[in-house]
Structure formats: C-alpha cells, structure tokens
C-alpha positions in Angstrom: 5.6 -9.6 5.0 3.7 -11.9 2.7 1.9 -10.5 -0.3 -1.5 -11.7 1.0 -1.1 -9.5 4.2 0.2 -6.6 2.1 -2.9 -6.8 -0.2 -5.1 -6.9 2.9 -3.3 -4.0 4.5 -3.6 -1.8 1.5 -7.3 -2.5 1.0 -8.2 0.3 3.4 -7.5 3.8 2.1 -5.9 5.3 5.2 -3.9 2.3 6.5 -0.6 3.2 5.0 -0.8 6.9 6.0 -1.7 6.0 9.6 1.2 3.6 9.9 3.6 6.1 8.3 2.5 8.8 10.7 2.9 6.5 13.7 6.4 5.6 12.5 7.2 9.3 12.2 6.2 9.8 15.8 2.8 11.3 15.6 1.0 10.7 18.9 -1.1 7.5 18.9 -4.3 9.3 19.7 -7.1 9.7 17.3 -7.2 13.5 17.0 -3.4 13.9 16.1 -3.5 11.0 13.7 -6.7 12.2 12.1 -5.2 15.7 11.6 -2.0 14.3 10.2 -3.7 12.1 7.6 -6.5 14.4 6.6 -9.0 11.5 6.4 -12.7 11.7 7.1 -13.6 10.4 10.5 -15.5 7.4 9.1 -12.8 6.3 6.7 -10.1 6.9 9.4 -12.0 4.8 11.9 -12.5 1.9 9.5 -8.8 2.0 8.6 -7.8 2.1 12.3 -10.1 -0.9 13.1 -8.7 -2.7 10.1 -5.1 -2.3 11.4 -6.2 -3.6 14.8 -7.9 -6.6 13.2 -4.6 -7.3 11.3 -2.7 -7.2 14.5 -0.5 -4.3 13.5 -2.0 -1.8 16.0 -3.5 -2.2 19.5 -5.1 -0.1 22.1 -2.5 1.1 24.6 -3.8 -0.4 27.9 -4.0 1.9 30.8 -3.7 5.1 28.6 -6.3 7.4 27.3 -9.9 8.1 28.1 -12.4 5.5 26.8 -13.8 8.1 24.4 -10.2 9.2 23.4 -8.2 5.9 23.3 -4.5 5.8 22.6 -3.0 3.3 20.1 0.4 1.8 19.7 2.1 -0.4 17.1 2.5 -4.1 17.8 5.9 -5.8 17.0 4.6 -6.7 13.5 3.1 -3.2 13.2 6.6 -1.6 13.7 7.9 -3.5 10.6 4.8 -2.6 8.6 5.0 1.1 9.7 8.7 1.3 8.7 7.7 0.0 5.2 4.7 2.4 5.0 7.0 5.3 5.9 9.5 4.4 3.2 6.7 4.2 0.6 5.1 7.5 1.8 8.6 9.2 1.8 9.2 8.3 -1.9 6.0 9.9 -3.1 4.9 13.5 -3.4 1.7 15.0 -2.1 0.1 14.8 -5.5 0.9 11.1 -5.7 -0.7 10.1 -2.4 -4.2 9.8 -3.9 -3.0 7.1 -6.2 -1.1 5.4 -3.4 -4.2 5.2 -1.3 -6.0 3.1 -4.0 -6.5 -0.6 -3.1 -4.3 -2.2 -5.8 -1.6 0.3 -6.5 1.0 -0.9 -4.1 0.5 -4.6 -4.6 0.7 -4.2 -8.4 3.8 -2.1 -8.1 5.3 -4.7 -5.9 4.6 -7.4 -8.5 6.3 -5.2 -11.1 9.8 -5.4 -9.5 10.7 -6.9 -12.8 9.0 -6.3 -16.1 6.0 -8.6 -16.5 3.1 -9.5 -18.7 -0.5 -8.9 -17.6 -1.1 -12.6 -16.7 2.2 -12.8 -14.8 1.1 -9.9 -12.6 -2.3 -11.5 -12.2 -0.7 -14.8 -11.1 1.3 -12.9 -8.5 -1.8 -11.4 -7.0 -4.4 -14.2 -7.1 -7.3 -12.2 -5.6 -7.1 -9.4 -8.1 -9.7 -9.3 -10.9 -8.9 -8.6 -14.5 -10.8 -5.4 -14.4 -9.1 -4.2 -11.2 -5.7 -5.0 -12.6 -6.4 -3.3 -15.9 -7.7 -0.1 -14.2 -4.8 0.0 -11.8 -2.3 -0.3 -14.6 -4.0 2.3 -16.7 -4.1 4.8 -13.8 -0.4 4.3 -13.1 0.4 4.5 -16.7 -1.3 7.9 -16.9 0.8 9.0 -13.9 4.0 7.7 -15.6 4.5 5.2 -12.8 4.2 2.2 -15.2 5.5 1.9 -18.7 3.7 -0.4 -21.2 5.4 -1.8 -24.3 4.4 -4.4 -26.7 6.4 -7.6 -27.1 6.0 -8.2 -30.9 8.3 -11.2 -30.9 5.6 -13.4 -29.4 2.5 -14.4 -31.2 0.0 -12.9 -30.5 1.8 -9.7 -29.4 1.6 -9.1 -25.6 2.0 -6.1 -23.5 4.9 -5.9 -21.0 4.6 -3.6 -18.0 7.4 -2.1 -16.1 7.5 0.2 -13.0 9.2 3.5 -13.8 9.9 6.9 -12.2 8.1 7.1 -8.8 6.5 3.7 -9.4 9.9 2.2 -9.9 11.2 3.7 -6.7 8.2 2.4 -4.8 8.5 -1.0 -6.4 12.1 -1.3 -5.4 11.2 -0.3 -1.8 8.4 -2.9 -1.5 9.9 -5.7 -3.5 12.7 -6.3 -1.0 10.2 -6.4 1.9 7.3 -8.5 0.4 7.4 -12.2 -0.2 5.2 -13.8 -2.8 5.4 -17.2 -1.2 2.5 -18.7 0.7 
C-alpha cells in the first residue's frame, strides 16, 4: 500500500477499527460492526462510505435488505484489513483513541527509523507543520515517540524515534507501506 492511500484511509476515525473487525470475522452488516466498534452512527456511516469510495469495501450484491445492507471486503480491502488488524492487535484499549486520530499512524510509519521533523514532513507531503507537531506531542505524552536533541548539528535539531507501542506499530506498518509515488 502506498503512503498516500494509507493517509487517506486513516483520515476517517473509524476506518481502521471497521477493517480490523471485518478481518476478525464480525458480520458485514451495519449493526454488528457498529456494536463492535462503539462508534456513533454518523461517524460510522462516514467511515463506511469512505472505505467504499477507496475501493476497500463494497456492498454485497444480492444480500441484505436495502435498509440493512451487507458489506464485504474487496481484494485490496482484504490486504488493508489484515494490516488494520495487526495494528489494532498491538494496541491496548486505552491506546485506541490515539490510534483513531488522523495523523498518528502515518507519522508512526514515517518513524520506522529515527528522523528529524523536516524528514518526517517530507515523507508525508500533505501534513501541515501544526498537525505534525501536535501529533508528535500527543504521541510523546503517551511514550510512543521519543524526542532527543542532536547537539552536534548547528543549530541543534530534534530527532524523533518511535518507541514502546509506537515502535511496535511502526514496525508493523513500515513493512507494508511504500513511500514511493
């Protein structure tokens, strides 16, 4: 999967939990998925529609009532769901709020090796300075990212490294995500 698709995928709060639950075998109907994720109906519906627009999920033709449709993973969705399940499996329940934030997973993926702020920003061209800064700070507070200062360079620059749960997630995603175009 390319980083651009991964960034787009993670832009909706409940996309990763929906894919993970489908991979785990939760029925592809709205009610069981909604119960398994714990999302609000509106946010869940937006994430579901987003997954359909990305081509990772489709309505199961011939199954389900029009008001209670059934969904299934597309071939690309199967791969994305397996990755989502690995990510979701590494984290604990208390970590899942941070995982559902837009830039957490792409930033962790970019931190598969220690990097400076601008190197991370170059890896994720659509991220703003503010979004990257806030994402790094929130992960630093959770001890998912470690920040140290490289005093050898002038001026001194911060180096960020994924650690603990962030490091495990980074190692899972780094092997699956390509930064090429």
